[in-house]
N, C-alpha and C positions, 0 to 999 in steps of 0.2 A: 883194346878190342879193335881189330882190323875194321876199317870202314872206307867208304868212297865219298865221304862228305866233301872233301876238297874238290873232287871232280864234279860233283853235282853243283856245288857253289860256283865254280868257274864256268860251268855251262850256262848259268844264268847271269854271268858277269857281275856277280855280287862280291863285295869285299867281305872280309870276316866281320867287320862292323855292321855291314848291311844285314848279313845273316843273323848276327847277334840281336839286332833290333827287331827283326821279324819274330825271333823266338823269345825275346824278353830275357836274354842272358848277356853276359859280358863278352867282349871280343876275346878276352883271354880264355874264356871257357871254350869258345869255338876253336881257338888255336890248340888248346890242350886236347880236345877231341880229335882234331885232324892229325895231330902228331902222335896220337895213341898214348898220351900220357894221362888221360882221364877218360873213364868210361861214363857216358851220360846216364842219368837216372832213367828209369823206365818211362816215366811221363815225358821227359825231354826227348828220349829216343822216339816215342810215338809222335810227338809234335813234329820232329824232324821228318819222319816218314810221311806224315800228313801233308806237311808243307811241300815236299817234293813229289807227292802223289806216287809213292813207291812202297812196296812191302818192306817192313822193318828188316826182314831177313836179307833183302837185297842191298841194304845200306850198311848193316852191321854184321860182322862175322866173328864169332868167338875164336880166339887163338887156340891152337891145339896144345 
């Protein structure tokens, strides 16, 4: 799933580990989402949207 998670994280000057800690997941999970190797669960996607105060559709975009 295409996403802008890396850009949002960088804007806050957070490491992958920092973001993982905020969300209660592993750093590897954040890396996999950012590199589009893993699609987050719906609850995790909503947690990410809430954390960055953005609509979920603005962060994640389904591939065609």
